[in-house]
C-alpha positions in Angstrom: 53.8 115.8 303.0 52.5 114.6 299.7 56.0 114.3 298.3 56.8 111.8 301.1 54.2 109.5 299.6 55.7 109.7 296.1 58.6 107.4 296.7 56.6 104.3 297.9 53.9 105.0 295.3 56.5 105.1 292.5 58.1 101.9 293.9 54.8 100.0 293.9 53.9 101.4 290.4 57.3 100.3 289.1 56.9 96.8 290.5 53.4 96.7 288.9 54.7 97.6 285.5 57.6 95.2 285.8 55.3 92.4 286.7 53.0 93.1 283.7 55.9 93.5 281.3 57.5 90.3 282.6 54.3 88.2 282.2 53.5 89.7 278.8 57.0 89.1 277.6 57.0 85.5 278.9 53.7 84.7 277.1 54.7 86.5 273.9 51.7 88.7 274.3 50.4 90.6 271.2 50.4 93.8 273.2 54.0 93.3 274.1 54.8 92.8 270.4 52.9 95.9 269.3 54.5 98.3 271.8 58.0 97.0 272.4 60.4 99.2 270.5 63.1 96.6 270.1 63.4 94.2 267.1 61.5 90.9 267.6 60.9 87.8 265.7 58.0 85.4 266.6 57.5 82.0 265.0 54.6 79.7 266.0 53.8 76.1 265.2 50.3 75.2 266.4 48.2 72.1 266.5 44.6 72.0 267.7 42.7 68.8 268.3 39.1 68.4 269.5 35.5 69.0 268.5 36.6 71.2 265.5 38.4 68.2 264.0 42.0 67.1 264.1 44.3 69.2 262.0 48.0 69.2 261.2 50.6 71.6 262.5 49.9 75.2 261.4 52.9 77.6 261.1 52.6 81.4 261.5 55.1 84.2 262.1 55.7 87.9 262.4 58.8 90.1 262.7 59.5 93.7 263.6 62.9 95.1 262.9 63.8 98.7 263.8 65.7 100.4 261.1 68.9 102.4 261.9 67.3 105.7 261.1 64.7 108.0 262.7 66.0 107.1 266.2 64.3 103.6 266.1 61.0 105.1 265.2 60.8 103.4 261.8 60.3 99.6 261.7 60.1 96.9 259.0 57.2 94.5 259.6 56.8 91.0 258.1 53.9 88.8 259.0 51.5 86.1 257.8 47.8 86.6 257.1 47.7 90.3 258.2 44.0 90.7 257.4 42.9 87.6 259.3 44.7 89.0 262.4 43.2 92.4 262.2 40.3 91.9 264.6 38.9 90.1 267.7 38.6 86.8 265.7 42.4 86.5 265.3 43.5 82.9 265.7 47.2 83.3 265.2 48.0 85.9 267.8 45.8 84.8 270.7 47.3 83.2 273.8 46.0 80.6 273.4 44.1 80.2 270.1 40.4 79.7 270.8 39.6 78.6 267.3 41.3 76.2 264.9 44.1 78.1 263.1 44.4 77.8 259.3 47.6 77.6 257.3 48.8 81.0 256.1 47.6 81.9 252.6 49.1 85.4 252.4 52.2 87.3 253.6 52.8 91.0 254.2 55.6 93.5 254.4 55.1 97.0 255.9 56.8 100.0 257.2 55.7 101.3 260.6 56.5 104.6 262.3 55.8 104.8 266.0 56.3 107.1 268.8 58.9 105.9 271.2 57.2 104.1 274.1 56.3 106.3 277.0 54.6 105.7 280.3 51.1 106.4 279.2 50.8 106.8 275.4 51.8 104.6 272.5 51.1 105.6 268.9 52.0 103.8 265.6 50.9 103.8 262.0 52.0 101.5 259.2 51.3 100.8 255.5 52.4 98.0 253.3 51.7 95.3 250.8 49.9 91.9 251.2 51.1 89.1 248.9 48.8 86.3 248.0 49.9 84.2 245.1 50.5 86.5 242.2 48.2 89.2 243.7 49.5 92.2 245.6 47.3 94.6 247.4 48.0 97.6 249.8 46.8 98.0 253.4 47.1 100.5 256.1 46.8 100.4 259.9 47.1 102.8 262.9 47.0 102.1 266.6 46.9 104.2 269.8 46.9 103.1 273.4 46.6 104.9 276.7 47.6 103.5 280.1 45.9 105.0 283.2 47.3 104.0 286.6 44.9 103.9 289.5 45.2 103.0 293.2 45.5 99.2 293.0 44.5 98.8 289.3 45.8 99.8 285.9 43.6 100.6 282.9 44.7 100.3 279.4 42.7 101.4 276.3 43.8 100.5 272.8 42.2 101.5 269.6 43.2 100.2 266.1 41.8 101.3 262.7 42.7 99.4 259.6 42.0 99.0 255.9 42.5 95.9 253.8 41.5 95.5 250.2 40.1 92.0 251.1 37.9 93.0 254.2 37.6 96.8 253.9 37.7 99.3 256.7 37.5 98.2 260.3 38.4 99.0 263.8 39.1 97.2 267.1 38.8 98.6 270.6 40.2 96.8 273.6 39.9 97.8 277.3 42.0 96.1 279.9 41.8 96.3 283.7 44.8 94.8 285.5 45.6 94.2 289.2 48.5 92.3 290.8 47.5 89.8 293.4 51.0 89.0 294.5 54.6 89.1 293.3 53.9 86.5 290.6 50.1 86.6 290.1 48.3 89.1 287.8 44.5 89.4 287.1 43.4 90.9 283.8 39.9 91.7 282.5 40.0 92.3 278.7 37.0 93.6 276.7 37.4 93.5 272.9 35.1 94.6 270.1 35.9 94.6 266.4 33.8 96.2 263.6 33.9 95.8 259.8 32.2 98.3 257.5 31.4 95.6 254.9 29.5 93.5 257.5 28.4 96.3 259.9 28.8 93.7 262.6 30.7 93.8 265.9 32.6 90.7 267.0 32.7 90.7 270.7 34.9 89.1 273.3 35.4 89.2 277.1 38.3 87.5 278.9 38.9 87.1 282.6 42.4 85.9 283.1 44.8 85.0 285.9 48.5 84.8 285.0 50.7 82.9 287.4 54.4 82.8 286.9 55.7 79.8 288.8 59.4 80.4 288.3 61.7 81.5 285.5 60.7 78.5 283.3 57.1 77.7 284.1 53.9 79.7 284.0 50.1 79.1 284.1 47.2 81.0 282.6 43.6 80.4 283.8 41.0 82.0 281.6 37.2 82.2 281.1 36.0 83.8 277.9 32.7 84.8 276.3 32.6 85.3 272.5 29.7 86.9 270.7 28.4 89.0 267.8 26.1 92.0 267.5 24.1 90.9 264.3 21.5 89.9 263.4 21.1 90.4 267.2 23.4 90.5 270.2 24.1 86.9 271.1 26.8 84.7 272.6 28.5 82.3 270.1 30.8 80.5 272.6 31.7 80.2 276.2 35.3 79.0 276.9 37.2 77.9 280.0 40.8 76.9 279.7 44.2 76.5 281.3 47.5 77.2 279.6 50.7 75.7 280.8 53.7 77.5 279.2 57.2 76.1 279.6 60.5 77.7 278.5 62.2 74.9 276.7 65.5 76.4 275.9 67.2 79.6 277.2 65.1 82.7 276.6 63.7 82.0 273.2 62.0 78.6 272.8 58.6 78.0 274.5 56.0 75.2 274.6 52.4 75.6 275.4 49.7 73.0 276.3 46.2 74.3 276.6 43.2 72.0 277.5 40.0 73.9 276.8 36.3 73.4 277.3 34.0 75.1 274.8 30.2 75.6 274.9 29.5 76.7 271.3 26.0 77.9 270.2 26.4 75.8 267.0 26.3 72.7 269.3 23.5 74.0 271.5 26.0 75.0 274.1 26.9 71.4 274.8 30.4 71.0 276.4 33.0 70.3 273.7 36.7 69.7 274.5 39.7 71.0 272.6 43.4 70.7 273.1 45.9 73.2 271.7 49.6 72.6 271.5 52.1 75.2 270.4 55.8 75.5 269.9 56.9 79.2 269.9 60.3 80.6 268.9 60.6 84.1 270.2 63.7 86.3 269.5 64.2 89.8 270.7 67.1 91.8 272.0 67.2 90.0 275.3 66.9 86.6 273.8 
């Protein structure tokens, strides 16, 4: 009798995974970048205007190229500001950026070995060099994630440990709970904590997000976030509510994002402060 229920369960589970993969791929999500086994190149050009001040266009980029050895388990990584993107306070990799991004001041190249993506586990480790002016310093990272399907939800736990000469040893833990609310609507709760040994402080973040894919060219993200720190005491540093409109400009590889945001930062006594983020993203992978 139980085997009779396997087919519909597998069908629903497959559609769930397909929806999550489709949305993460459309938004150029960091999790999709980390766990996809295909080669991918991502270039971002971001401008943020609002209470943090008006700034120019800030470029950033990263690439992962699988090498024709070790059955696609060995990759070459190239990225900007790898140490700034190591924890919860990443401004370049978030969708959308919640803080004003800064122009890249360092670049990195690394080799990554990763276990071929499976249904539940994903493991990777990489080591490389960061280049900043005439200075060259080594770094190392490792990441593991576990996906646990449930009745109507899916849980995903990801753990990263890293060492950079500039910021020392640190780790990031992220716990996601996801549930489809229709064929094109996904709810995701993300809890994120990052720790640095040098500061013995946790940077904390909680996101509640609704991803709505309108059609093959348009999508919306509705998100409420809380950012905080653990020292000198646990406290909230910012509340954020935002909307992201993402439009596929050209074929499968050029996207434009517009994100009006309302922040309530502690530094301004939680008074409402508006911010507008605009981003042009060029995303290449095997399908694009």
